[in-house]
N, C-alpha and C positions, 0 to 999 in steps of 0.2 A: 261635422257643422252642418246646419241645411243653406242652400241658398237661396241667393233671392228669390232666385225663380221658382224652386219648390213652397218659397214660404205666400207667393199673391195667393196660391191653390186655396189659401188656410184661412189668410190675416184681413182685413179689411184699412186699404189707404185712402189717405184723403185727395180731390179731385184737382186737378194743376189748376191754377190764375193765367187762363187762356189769353188775354185780353194782351197780359207781358209776355207772354210766352211767343206771340206772335209778331209786337213788336220786334222783338231780337230776332229771331228763323222764320223767313221767307217760307221753306219745308213748313214747320208746321203750325204755320199760317194757313198754308193750304188746307193742312187735314183737316175733312169732313167734317159736319156738326155728331154726325154718326160715332163715329169712332171718335174724338172728343170725351163724348158720352161717357165710354166705356173704355177712356186711358186714366192712366192712375199717377202719383208722385209717390216718390219712398228715398230710405235714406242708406247709406251705407258707409259704416266706419272703412277703417284703414284694413286695410287683408282684409275683408270682407267676400264674401266669392257673390259672385251677380249667379253666373255659374259653371260651371267642371263639365269636363270632357267627359261624351261618354253620356250625359244629358236631351231630352229630345225638347227643342228647339217651341216652343208655346208662346213665346213673349219676341215683342223687339220694341231694345230697347236705346232711349235718347238720354248722354251723359248731360246734366242741366249747369253742376258743378263739381269740380275736383277733377280725378282723372282716371277713368278703367284702362288697365292695359290685360289682351290679349295674349295670355301666355303657353308657351312650350314647353317640357324636357327633353334637354340635348343625349345621347348617348352618354354621356362624361355628365349626366346630374344639373346643367347651370340652366338656367334661364333664357328661353329664347323667347324676345317680345317680338311678336307679329304684329300688333296694331298698339296706337296709345290714341285714346281718346278724350280728350278733354272738353270740348262743348260738340255734341255731334252725335247718329244713329253710330251704334254698337255693331259688330262683325254680321254686317249688311248681308256678304252672302250665305249666313245660315238660315235667312229665310225661307229656302228648301232643299232646307235637309234631315233626313231624319234625327240627325244627333249630332252635337257640337263635337268641334274636332281639338280642341285646347280649350285651358280654362281661362274665365274672366275674372278678375280682382283687381278690387280697389286699389288704390297705389296710394291714397289718402281719404279721410271724408269724403262724402258725395250725394250730390243730387241727381235722381235718375228720374222717368218718364218710362214707364210699365205699359206700353200696347200689346194686349192678345193678337196672337199671328196670325187668328182666322181673320181678325176684324181689323188689321193692316192692309190681309191682301183683297179684300173688302176695297178697302179705302182706293185703292191702285185703280178698279173702275173708272174713278171720275177724274177727266181728265188733265186738268189743271195741277190734283196732286200729281198722277201718273206724271206728268210731263216736268215738275221738278224731281220726282225721283230719280226720271230717268238721267234729269242731266246732274244730282247732286252723285247718283252713281260711276258717271263721266269724271268728274273731278275729282273723286276715288283714285279712278285708271292710273289717270296719270301722276300723282302722286306717288303711285304704285312705281310707276314706271318709271319716275324720277329718283322714287329711293333705290330700284334696283342699279338703274345705273351709276347711281353713285357711291354703290357698296361696291363697284368694279372697277373704278378707279385704284389706283396703285396705294401712293401718299396720301398721311392725313392729311398733307397739304392742299393738293386735289378735292379731299371730299370736304374740306369745310370751305370753301373755294363754289365748290356746285353746289353745295346746302344755300351759301349766303345768294348768291344767283336764283334759286329755283325756288327759297321759298320765301325770299323776302322781296322789297321792290329798291329797285336806282342802287345793290348793291352794300343792301340795311336791311340788317332780321332783328325781329328781339326773342329774343329765346321765351321762350314759355316752360322750361325746364328747365332743372338744375346739369352745371354742365357738367356731371357724375352721368346722370341718363342722357344729355346731350351724344357724352360717348358710347355708349349703349348702340345706342341711335346707327353713331357710323360708322359701328363695326371697330370702334376702336377701343383701347386699354384708357382710362383716366388720366394719366402719366403722357403717355404718347398726345392726350389732345390740349393741355396745358403748356406744354413742350412745345408744340406750335404753334399755338396762337403764342405765344413768347414770344417765339423766334420773328411769324410774320406780325410782330408790333413792335419789334427792337427793325426789324428792318425795314419800317414803315407803310407795308404794302395791308395791315389792318389796326383800324381803333378797337378798345375792346373798350367798352364805356356799361358797370353794370352787365345786364344782359341783352345790352343793345353791343353788336359787331357794324363794323362800316366799314371795305372796301377804300383801300385805299392809294388806287392805283398814278404812276408818276410818270 
């Protein structure tokens, strides 16, 4: 099956609605007009490939809705999720790389922005956009460090508490994914996650209301 990266070379796609996009993302709002004119919006179905490992990066992708995951195969054949993007740039570290080192696959029907890599690189010469891009990368680095710290914790309870405290506000977090997907992100089996959530709720440590998790310290 062809990837979105390759289809962009031969197919025409509509221009985005920059007025609404700018309201939702300060980073996109700072994208220079010269880059906006060359940016296109597109859609990809569930399990569709944005790019594959070994492809040459020629486009920067921004996820508008849906979800794209960066995946790599382990030695045992299971999938390792390197990044989950529901709204934001995808595979930022590939901007200056000769090839992709993983696959990017849509976890559900997804809308994307596609910005040519050369166009994106030229946009970084504009001070406002460059400063916002640097700030964005700094936030992503903090998220990666928090994730690595979380995976170093030994128990499921510790990982759950760490996630709520670092990803939420005042001990409350609203999950934007299924609990099964969350278990994968925490490095747990879904059985272990559900069991620990139930134990914490029974012990009065945690309140679980649909996708909202609230720590309750006594």
